[in-house]
C-alpha positions as CSV (number, residue, x, y, z in Angstrom):
1,M,-17.5,-0.3,-11.1
2,L,-16.1,-2.7,-14.0
3,E,-20.0,-4.1,-13.8
4,A,-21.5,-0.7,-13.6
5,T,-19.9,1.1,-16.4
6,G,-18.0,-1.5,-18.1
7,S,-15.0,1.3,-18.3
8,A,-11.6,0.7,-17.7
9,F,-10.8,4.5,-17.6
10,D,-13.8,4.6,-14.9
11,V,-12.3,1.9,-12.9
12,G,-8.6,3.6,-13.1
13,L,-10.3,6.8,-11.7
14,V,-11.5,5.2,-8.6
15,V,-8.1,3.8,-8.2
16,A,-6.9,7.1,-8.5
17,A,-9.2,8.3,-6.0
18,T,-8.0,5.9,-3.5
19,L,-4.5,7.2,-4.1
20,A,-5.5,11.0,-3.9
21,P,-5.6,11.4,-0.2
22,L,-2.2,9.9,0.6
23,V,-0.5,12.6,-1.3
24,V,-2.7,15.6,-0.6
25,L,-3.5,14.7,3.3
26,G,-0.6,12.2,4.0
27,P,2.2,14.8,5.0
28,F,-0.1,16.6,7.2
29,L,-1.8,13.8,8.7
30,G,1.7,12.9,9.8
31,V,2.0,15.9,12.5
32,Y,-1.0,14.5,14.4
33,V,0.1,10.8,14.7
34,D,3.3,12.3,16.1
35,R,1.1,14.6,18.5
36,W,-1.8,12.3,19.7
37,P,-1.4,8.6,21.1
38,R,-1.4,6.4,18.2
39,R,-3.5,3.8,19.8
40,T,-6.2,6.2,20.2
41,I,-5.7,7.4,16.8
42,L,-6.3,3.7,15.4
43,I,-9.3,3.1,17.3
44,L,-10.9,6.2,16.3
45,T,-10.3,5.7,12.7
46,N,-11.3,2.1,12.4
47,L,-15.0,3.1,13.5
48,G,-15.1,6.1,11.1
49,E,-14.2,3.8,8.5
50,G,-16.5,0.6,9.3
51,A,-19.4,3.6,9.4
52,L,-18.3,4.6,5.9
53,V,-18.1,1.3,4.6
54,A,-21.7,0.6,6.0
55,A,-22.6,3.6,4.6
56,L,-21.7,2.2,1.4
57,S,-23.7,-1.2,1.5
58,G,-26.5,0.9,2.2
59,L,-26.2,2.8,-1.1
60,V,-25.9,-0.3,-3.1
61,L,-29.0,-1.6,-1.2
62,A,-30.9,1.3,-2.4
63,H,-29.5,1.0,-5.9
64,A,-27.6,5.0,-5.4
65,A,-24.0,3.9,-5.9
66,N,-23.3,5.8,-8.8
67,L,-20.1,6.9,-9.6
68,G,-19.8,10.0,-7.8
69,A,-20.9,8.3,-4.4
70,I,-18.5,6.0,-4.7
71,L,-15.6,8.3,-5.4
72,V,-16.3,10.3,-2.1
73,I,-16.6,7.1,0.0
74,V,-13.2,5.8,-1.4
75,I,-11.3,9.2,-1.2
76,A,-12.8,8.8,2.8
77,L,-11.6,5.7,3.1
78,A,-8.2,6.2,1.6
79,T,-7.8,8.9,4.4
80,G,-8.2,6.8,7.3
81,G,-6.0,4.0,5.7
82,Q,-3.2,6.2,5.3
83,V,-3.7,7.1,9.0
84,V,-3.8,3.9,10.1
85,R,-0.6,2.6,7.9
86,V,1.4,5.6,9.1
87,A,0.1,5.1,12.9
88,S,1.1,1.5,12.9
89,S,4.2,1.8,11.1
90,A,5.1,4.5,13.7
91,M,4.3,2.2,16.6
92,V,6.4,-0.4,15.3
93,P,10.2,0.9,16.7
94,Q,7.9,1.6,20.0
95,T,7.2,-1.9,20.5
96,V,10.3,-3.5,19.7
97,R,14.2,-3.7,19.8
98,T,15.9,-2.5,16.6
99,D,17.5,-5.9,16.1
100,D,13.8,-7.3,16.3
101,L,12.5,-4.8,13.6
102,A,13.0,-7.0,11.1
103,P,11.0,-10.1,12.3
104,A,8.4,-7.9,13.7
105,N,7.6,-6.3,10.3
106,S,8.0,-9.4,8.4
107,L,5.2,-10.7,10.8
108,L,3.3,-7.8,10.2
109,S,3.2,-8.5,6.5
110,F,2.4,-12.0,6.7
111,S,-0.5,-11.0,8.9
112,N,-1.7,-8.8,5.9
113,S,-0.8,-11.1,3.2
114,F,-2.6,-14.1,5.2
115,N,-6.1,-11.9,5.5
116,Q,-5.5,-10.8,1.9
117,I,-5.4,-14.6,1.0
118,V,-8.7,-15.3,2.8
119,G,-10.4,-12.3,2.0
120,L,-9.7,-12.2,-1.9
121,S,-10.1,-15.8,-2.7
122,V,-13.1,-16.4,-0.5
123,G,-14.6,-12.7,-1.3
124,G,-14.3,-13.3,-5.1
125,V,-16.3,-16.5,-4.9
126,V,-19.1,-14.7,-2.5
127,V,-19.4,-12.0,-4.9
128,A,-19.9,-14.5,-7.9
129,L,-22.6,-16.2,-5.7
130,F,-24.4,-13.6,-3.8
131,G,-23.3,-10.3,-5.1
132,V,-21.4,-7.2,-3.6
133,V,-23.4,-6.4,-0.8
134,L,-22.8,-9.3,1.8
135,P,-19.0,-8.6,1.6
136,I,-19.3,-5.2,1.9
137,E,-21.4,-5.5,5.1
138,Y,-18.9,-8.1,6.6
139,D,-15.8,-5.5,5.8
140,A,-17.8,-3.0,8.0
141,L,-18.0,-5.1,10.5
142,T,-14.4,-6.0,10.5
143,F,-13.4,-2.6,11.3
144,L,-15.5,-2.6,14.6
145,V,-13.7,-5.6,15.7
146,A,-10.3,-4.3,15.2
147,A,-11.6,-1.2,17.1
148,V,-12.5,-3.5,19.8
149,I,-9.2,-5.5,19.6
150,L,-7.2,-2.1,20.0
151,V,-9.1,-1.2,22.9
152,F,-7.3,-4.2,25.4
153,M,-3.8,-2.7,24.1
154,A,-2.0,-1.1,26.6
155,K,-2.3,2.8,26.7
156,T,1.6,3.6,26.9
157,V,1.8,1.5,23.4
158,G,2.1,4.4,21.4
159,A,2.3,7.1,23.2
160,P,3.7,10.6,22.6
161,D,7.5,11.2,23.5
162,P,7.0,12.4,27.4
163,T,10.1,14.7,26.6
164,L,7.8,16.7,24.2
165,S,5.0,17.1,26.5
166,G,3.8,20.7,27.4
167,A,3.5,23.7,24.8
168,R,4.5,22.8,21.5
169,P,5.4,24.4,18.6
170,G,2.9,25.1,15.9
171,F,1.6,22.9,13.2
172,A,4.0,24.5,10.4
173,T,7.3,24.4,12.5
174,E,6.4,20.4,13.4
175,F,5.4,20.0,9.5
176,T,9.0,21.8,8.7
177,E,11.1,19.8,10.7
178,G,10.0,16.1,9.9
179,F,10.1,17.7,6.1
180,R,13.9,19.0,6.4
181,Y,14.8,15.8,8.0
182,L,13.6,13.7,5.3
183,I,15.2,16.0,2.4
184,G,18.6,16.0,4.5
185,Q,19.0,12.3,4.5
186,R,20.0,11.7,1.0
187,F,19.1,7.8,1.1
188,L,15.6,8.8,1.9
189,V,15.6,11.3,-0.9
190,Q,16.7,8.0,-3.6
191,V,14.2,6.0,-1.9
192,I,11.8,8.7,-3.1
193,V,13.2,8.7,-6.7
194,L,13.0,5.3,-7.0
195,G,9.5,4.5,-5.3
196,A,7.8,7.5,-7.5
197,V,8.7,5.5,-10.6
198,V,7.7,2.1,-9.7
199,N,4.4,3.3,-8.0
200,F,3.5,5.3,-11.2
201,V,3.9,2.1,-13.2
202,G,3.1,0.0,-10.3
203,N,-0.3,1.5,-10.0
204,A,-0.9,1.8,-13.5
205,A,-1.0,-2.2,-13.3
206,F,-3.2,-2.2,-10.2
207,A,-5.8,0.1,-11.7
208,L,-6.3,-2.6,-14.9
209,F,-6.4,-5.5,-12.2
210,A,-10.2,-6.2,-12.8
211,P,-10.1,-5.7,-16.8
212,Y,-6.9,-8.0,-17.0
213,A,-8.8,-10.9,-15.2
214,D,-12.0,-10.3,-17.2
215,Y,-10.9,-9.2,-20.8
216,V,-7.3,-11.0,-21.0
217,L,-8.1,-14.0,-18.9
218,H,-11.6,-14.1,-19.7
219,G,-12.5,-15.1,-15.9
220,G,-14.7,-12.9,-13.6
221,S,-14.7,-11.9,-9.7
222,V,-13.6,-15.2,-8.9
223,T,-10.5,-15.0,-10.9
224,Y,-9.8,-11.1,-9.7
225,G,-10.0,-12.7,-6.3
226,F,-7.5,-15.6,-6.8
227,L,-5.0,-13.4,-8.5
228,G,-5.0,-10.7,-5.3
229,A,-4.6,-13.8,-3.3
230,A,-2.0,-15.5,-5.2
231,I,0.0,-12.0,-4.8
232,A,-0.5,-12.2,-1.1
233,A,0.6,-15.7,-1.0
234,G,3.5,-15.1,-2.6
235,G,3.9,-12.2,0.3
236,I,3.8,-14.7,3.1
237,V,6.4,-16.7,1.2
238,G,8.7,-13.6,0.6
239,A,8.0,-12.0,4.2
240,A,9.2,-15.5,5.8
241,V,12.3,-15.5,3.7
242,I,13.4,-12.0,4.4
243,G,12.4,-11.8,7.9
244,K,15.5,-14.4,8.3
245,V,18.1,-12.5,6.4
246,N,20.1,-10.0,8.1
247,T,19.6,-6.9,5.9
248,R,21.3,-4.0,8.1
249,Q,24.1,-4.1,5.7
250,S,21.7,-4.4,2.5
251,A,18.9,-3.1,2.3
252,G,19.3,-0.9,-0.5
253,K,20.7,-3.8,-2.4
254,Y,17.3,-6.1,-1.6
255,L,15.5,-3.0,-2.9
256,L,17.1,-2.6,-6.5
257,A,16.8,-6.5,-6.8
258,G,13.4,-6.7,-5.8
259,V,12.4,-4.2,-7.7
260,T,14.5,-5.6,-11.0
261,A,12.3,-8.8,-10.4
262,I,9.1,-7.0,-10.1
263,G,9.9,-5.2,-13.5
264,A,10.3,-8.5,-15.1
265,L,7.1,-10.2,-13.7
266,M,5.1,-7.7,-15.1
267,V,6.4,-7.6,-18.7
268,A,5.5,-11.4,-18.4
269,V,1.9,-10.7,-17.1
270,G,1.3,-8.8,-19.9
271,W,1.8,-11.6,-22.3
272,T,0.3,-14.2,-20.3
273,T,-3.6,-15.5,-21.2
274,S,-3.5,-18.5,-19.0
275,I,-4.8,-18.3,-15.7
276,P,-2.5,-21.0,-14.0
277,L,0.5,-19.0,-15.4
278,A,-1.2,-15.7,-14.3
279,L,-1.6,-17.3,-10.9
280,A,1.9,-18.2,-10.6
281,E,3.3,-15.0,-11.8
282,M,1.3,-13.0,-9.3
283,A,2.8,-15.3,-6.5
284,T,5.9,-14.7,-7.7
285,L,5.3,-11.0,-8.0
286,G,4.1,-11.0,-4.2
287,V,7.5,-12.8,-2.9
288,F,9.6,-10.0,-4.6
289,L,6.9,-7.4,-3.3
290,S,7.9,-8.6,0.1
291,V,11.7,-8.6,-0.6
292,A,11.7,-4.9,-1.6
293,N,9.4,-3.5,0.5
294,I,10.3,-5.0,4.2
295,P,13.9,-4.2,4.0
296,I,13.2,-0.2,3.4
297,A,10.5,0.0,6.1
298,V,12.8,-1.8,8.6
299,L,15.5,0.9,7.6
300,V,13.3,3.6,8.1
301,Q,12.2,2.3,11.3
302,A,15.5,2.2,12.5
303,K,17.4,5.7,11.1
304,V,14.4,8.2,11.7
305,P,13.8,9.1,15.5
306,S,10.7,8.3,17.1
307,R,9.2,11.2,17.7
308,L,9.6,12.2,14.1
309,M,8.3,9.1,12.8
310,G,4.9,9.8,11.9
311,R,5.8,13.0,10.1
312,V,8.7,11.5,8.1
313,I,6.6,8.0,6.9
314,S,3.7,10.1,6.0
315,V,5.7,12.8,3.6
316,L,7.7,9.6,2.5
317,Q,4.9,7.7,1.3
318,A,3.1,11.2,0.1
319,L,6.3,11.7,-2.3
320,I,6.7,8.2,-3.3
321,I,2.6,7.9,-3.9
322,A,2.3,11.6,-5.5
323,V,2.3,10.4,-9.2
324,A,0.5,7.3,-8.6
325,P,-3.1,9.0,-8.9
326,L,-2.0,9.8,-12.5
327,G,-0.6,6.0,-13.4
328,A,-3.7,4.7,-12.7
329,L,-5.5,7.0,-14.7
330,F,-2.7,6.9,-17.7
331,A,-3.6,3.0,-17.6
332,G,-7.2,3.4,-17.8
333,S,-6.6,5.6,-20.8
334,F,-3.8,4.2,-22.2
335,A,-5.5,0.7,-22.1
336,A,-8.6,2.1,-23.9
337,R,-6.5,3.0,-26.8
338,T,-4.0,-0.1,-26.9
339,S,-4.7,-3.1,-25.0
340,V,-4.7,-4.1,-21.1
341,G,-1.7,-6.6,-21.7
342,F,0.1,-4.0,-23.4
343,V,-0.1,-1.5,-20.7
344,Y,1.7,-4.2,-18.4
345,V,4.2,-5.0,-21.0
346,V,5.3,-0.9,-20.8
347,A,4.7,-0.8,-17.4
348,G,7.2,-3.7,-16.6
349,A,9.8,-2.4,-19.1
350,L,9.9,1.3,-17.4
351,V,10.5,-0.5,-14.3
352,L,13.6,-2.4,-15.5
353,V,14.9,0.7,-16.7
354,T,14.4,2.5,-13.7
355,A,16.1,-0.5,-11.6
356,A,19.2,-0.3,-13.9
357,L,19.5,3.3,-13.7
358,G,19.3,3.2,-9.9
359,S,21.7,0.5,-9.4
360,V,24.5,2.6,-11.3
361,L,23.4,6.2,-10.0
362,L,22.1,5.6,-6.3
363,R,24.9,4.7,-4.7
364,E,24.3,6.4,-1.0
365,L,21.0,3.9,-1.3
366,R,22.9,1.1,-2.3
367,A,25.7,1.3,0.5
368,I,23.3,2.3,3.7
369,T,23.5,0.4,6.9
370,Y,21.9,0.7,10.2
């Protein structure tokens, strides 16, 4: 989009489109994640996403990948991605013991980060050399491979709670049950408040990732790829460290500490014009993203009953991300009026203020155990 239009606002619009389904559809998808076999959901969703990405490559080859077409495909892919995230997370506590949740989530984070390192670093070079079609076609193939791998997973993994077989209440009743459980847990409400602010400014920064690589660092697709890979590399380090830490008595404290560090690093990124320094800052940012996110993911999996997991996780994520599309749109508009670097500085400062207030006001979150 940046190459096609040269507009930071259009880039922000596309990023906002990737977030909108999480807010609008996410809470309702959770009901079906709890109703249906989660393994089957993952297989079908991967096949659908692969078909969508293949369609995107066809549009690019036909020179028909305009803003409208890309927005439609991005929204559909974001919907599938939300289904995968919720179903995968809900399956973890069905697979391992509570004591093993932290290392299990760390291994999942490691896998995700490692693939980002390879995909973003190699992808940036491939785009620079051959254009965007080849990596898009490869991406479509990976969804098919993922679906095939899932076929070999035992059918019992991710199966619905057998005690809920037979007649089930209506959709509205099931949805309301999950929502009431969430708002009845004070620590989850506080996670939502903190997460909403951080996601607003965080997605504002993410929306400007490509313009930052191009306009501030004076790089290109290769720089963009390596910046993303640096975050993923830091994520691996953070996952390895936090996976060995017993956070059962201190998950909330790790979240607040991680958010504070993330805010400081975002301010630093806004002042940085050196590619090596930016890479180092992004790697450190990845470390603290793992430090903040993994203990909370484990906490939710440990505290929420399995039969409600899909609904609670989907509503929790939707409420946290509700303002994120606005953050992406705000970033594009604000950057057009000021500068990309200034947006990062302002975003980081807001995160620091939020973390400081949270450390004082969010007492239940600071003291939560599992």
